[in-house]
N, C-alpha and C positions, 0 to 999 in steps of 0.2 A: 523414384530410382533415379540417381544420376548416373549417366554414362560417362565413364572415363576412358581416355586415350592417351596412355603415357603419362597419367598424372595431370591432364586435360580435361575438364568436364565438357561436355555439349554446351551447357549455357553459355560458357567463355566464348565457344565459337559461335553462338549467337549473337553476343555481345561484340565480338570483333567484326562479324559481316555488318551489323548495325554501323559500328565506328568507322568503318572502310568506307562505306556506302555515304553517311552523313558528313564525315570527316567535322565531327563536332562532338563533343562530350554530352553537351547539353541535348542536342537535338536526339541523338543515339538513345539518351536515356527517355526524352519524350516518347520517341517512337516504339520503346520496349515497355513503357509504363514504369520505368524504374526513376530513383532519384539520381540526381548529378553526382553524389558523393560515392553511390554504387557502383555508377558506371566509371568513375575515376580511378576506384579500388581495381574493377575488372581489368582497366586498359593495364594498371601497375603489374597485375598478376599476369597478364598475356606477354608484355614486354620481358617479364623475368623468365618466362617459360621459352619466347622465340630468342631471347637473347639479344633483341633489338627493340629500338625506339617505336618503331611501327607509324606511329604520328607524330611529327614535329611541327613545332609552330614557328610559321614565318609571316611575320607580320600579324595581321589579324586572322590569318588561314593556319588551319592544321593541315600539312600535306603528307601523303604515305611516303615511307620509305621504299626503296627498291625493293626489300623482302616483304612489305606489306602489298606492294603492286602485284609481286609473284604469288601471294596467297589469296589475294583476293576472288580471283573467279573461283579456283578450286573450292574454295571453302563455302562460296554461294552455291555451287553446284552439289556439293555434298548435302548441305541443308536443304535443299530444293528436293534432292533424291531422298531424302528421309521424310520429309512431309508428303511427297507422293505416294511413297511406300505405306505410309500410315493412312491414306485415304484410299489405297487400292482394295478392291473386293474382287474375290474370283468369277464373280457373277454380277449383272447390274439388270435389276428389272424396275424399269421407269414406272411401272403402275403404282409400285409401293415404295420407291427410295425416296427419301427427303434430302434435296441436295441443291445448293446454290452454284450458279455458274457466272463468273465475272467475264464479260465480253468488252473489249475495247473496239468501237467503231464510230465512224462519224453519224451525225444524225439525217445523213442522206442514206446509209444503209440502214440504219435503225427504222427509219418510216418503210422502206421497201419490205424489208425481214420481218420485222417483230409481229404485225399484224397476224401474217400466216401461222409464225411460229407459235406465239402465245395461244391461238385458237386450240392449236394440235395439243399444247403442252396442259392448257386448262381441261381438255377432254380426256387425253390419255394419260397426262404425268401430272396429276393434282398437286402433288408435293414438290415439285421442282420449280425452282425461283431461278429468275434471271436477273442480274444486276448489270447495266450497261453502264459503261466508262467512256466519256468522252474521248476521241481519238486526238491524240498531240503526240509531239515528239519524243515522249517519255515511253512509247510502247515497249520498245526491245528492252529496256532495262527494267520496266515492270514485268515483263514477260519472264525475264531472267530472275526475278526475284521472287517469282510464283505470286504476284500480288494480281495478276489477272489469268484466266484460263485460256482465253482465246482471243486472238486478235483478228479484225477483218481490216484489211487494208489494201490500198492499190499496190501492184507488183513492184514498183519501184522502191517501196520502202521496207521489203521484206528483208530478212536475214538470211544469210546462206548456211548460218550455222544451225538452223531448226528446220523441220519439217512443215510444208505447206500445201495445199490443195485450192484448186479454182473452185471459186463460189459463183462468179457471173460476169457477164461481159454487157456492157453499155455504151450507148453512144451519146453525142451532146446535141441540144437542141437549144433556140434561141426564145425567150420568154419575154412578152411584150403584154403591156396593159391592153385588154380587150377592146376597148374603144379607141386604140392607138390608131389615127388616121393617117400618119407619115409612113406606116409601114403596113402592107397589105397582106396577101398569103404568101408572100415570099419576102426575103431580105437579100440585098445585093451586098457585097464585100464593102462597096462605097457607103452605102448606109450603114453597116454595121461598124465601120470605122469611125463615122462622124457620129455615132449616137454616143451618149452619156449611158456608162455602165454601173450596174451594183455586181461587185465580185465577191467572192468567199475566199477567205486566207484561215485556214485552220488553226495556224498558228504562224510564229515569226520562222521558224524552220520548216514548216511543212505546208506552204501556202499551195493552193491547187495546182496540180502538175500542169493543168492545162493552159496558166499563163506561160510558164517557161516554154512549153510546146509552141504557142501561138507567136511569141517573141521570136524564137528560132524560126519559125517559117514564114511569118509575115513579116518580120523586121519591123514591126508598128507597136508599140506601146498603146494599149486602149487607153480611151480617156474615162478613167472611173470616178466617181463623185462620192461614193460610199464603198467601204469594205466590211462584212460581217464575218464573225467567227463560226456560224452555222448556217447550212444552205436553206433550213427552213424560214429563215427571216427575208429570205428575197422576196417572195410574191407580194407581201404586204408592202414593201417598198417601191415595188415597181407599180402596183395599182393607182390607178388615176396619176399616172405622170407619163412622160415621152422615154423615160430611161428603159434599159432593156438589161437583160442579164443572159449568161450561158449557162445551162444547166443540165444536169443528166437527164436523159429521155424518160427513164422509169419514174423519177422524182417529179419531175416537171408534169407528166401526165396524170400523176396522181394528186398532184397540189392543184392544178386545174379546176378539179371537181369542187372544191371550197373557195378559191379566190377567183378574182375577175380577170383572168389572165389568158391569153392565147399562147399557144406553141407554135412555133415556125422552125422550118428545117434552116440547119446553119448554111452559110454561104459557102459551097466548098467542099472539100474533103477535111472534115476535122478528126482528131484521133478517137480512138476506142479506149476506154478504160476497163481493165480487167481488176476485179476486186477479188482478193485471195484470203483463205484463212489461214493462220499461223498458230501453233503451239509449240511449247517446249519439248525438245527431244527425249526429254525423261518421262513425259508423259504420253509416250506412244502406245503405251500398255494399259493405259487409263480407260477402261470399258465405259466408263460414264461419259467420259468427255469425247470418246469414239460415238456413243449413241447420240450425243448431242449435236455434234458436228454434223452427223445425218441429218438429224431433223431440219438443222439450219440450212444445209444446202438444199434439201427438199424444198424449204420455205422460199429460198431464193429462186428456185428454178419455177416455182408456182407463181412466182411475182413476174418473172421475166416471160412467162406464157401468156399471163394476162396483159401484158403491157401493149397497149393499143397504138397503131401508127400515128404518127402525126396528122391531124386533119387539115385540111387545105379549105 
């Protein structure tokens, strides 16, 4: 059945949404598994319906008109609402439901949360699957488009337009090679500044917030030798070297069980990091997602309770 709104069918709205987000007929066609001629035809019908060019070519780019920019967010929200309504059920029984949840999170959060979460799901919700999407700067746009169900992110990256809730708070520690003789049970600020560092940069736009804080409060750039895109790469680079790294306490204490590294208290008062869960506001009444969030928060709290203090 084709749904029509004053002569415009829902399929054309789906095409318009893809065209406005991709700003390319070819890419929009690929995204919808359609052909380029079919997408060009859809764009022609849309232009006729709205009485506007919608997308105009400027050099090698296709840019939206003012009318298209006005339409983009409402149309994305309408399509998301329809999709969420189709998914919604009046009850959710995790013991028999078959569903996949797509969660964007860093490998830090995945390492901390997933073991407890998956243990619970395998026991009590055997048909539930979890797809982890690597954390990057596309979080909010993918949340808006419904490509992810949930995002776990530091508080500073949240959108004010969507609901969120606290997941866990963590501190920072310094990680060194287990046999590092230059650093004992403690590290001074002078040693910290003189050392060669391994740092984590999740992306160009979302480097670890610790970097900005450190430069602002200490007014010194750390001398880093290598930057990596995920936290779990750090221990193997630290092992058998004199390099050091600043990591989240829960992650470092977990990884030291499998790598020849030591965990040392940071010199001075470093910031805490608050990880939050965020979802689309149209998913507030999704009983399945609400259940999944509760399970995820429980898994995070269990990990926090198990986090052992730094051993000196």
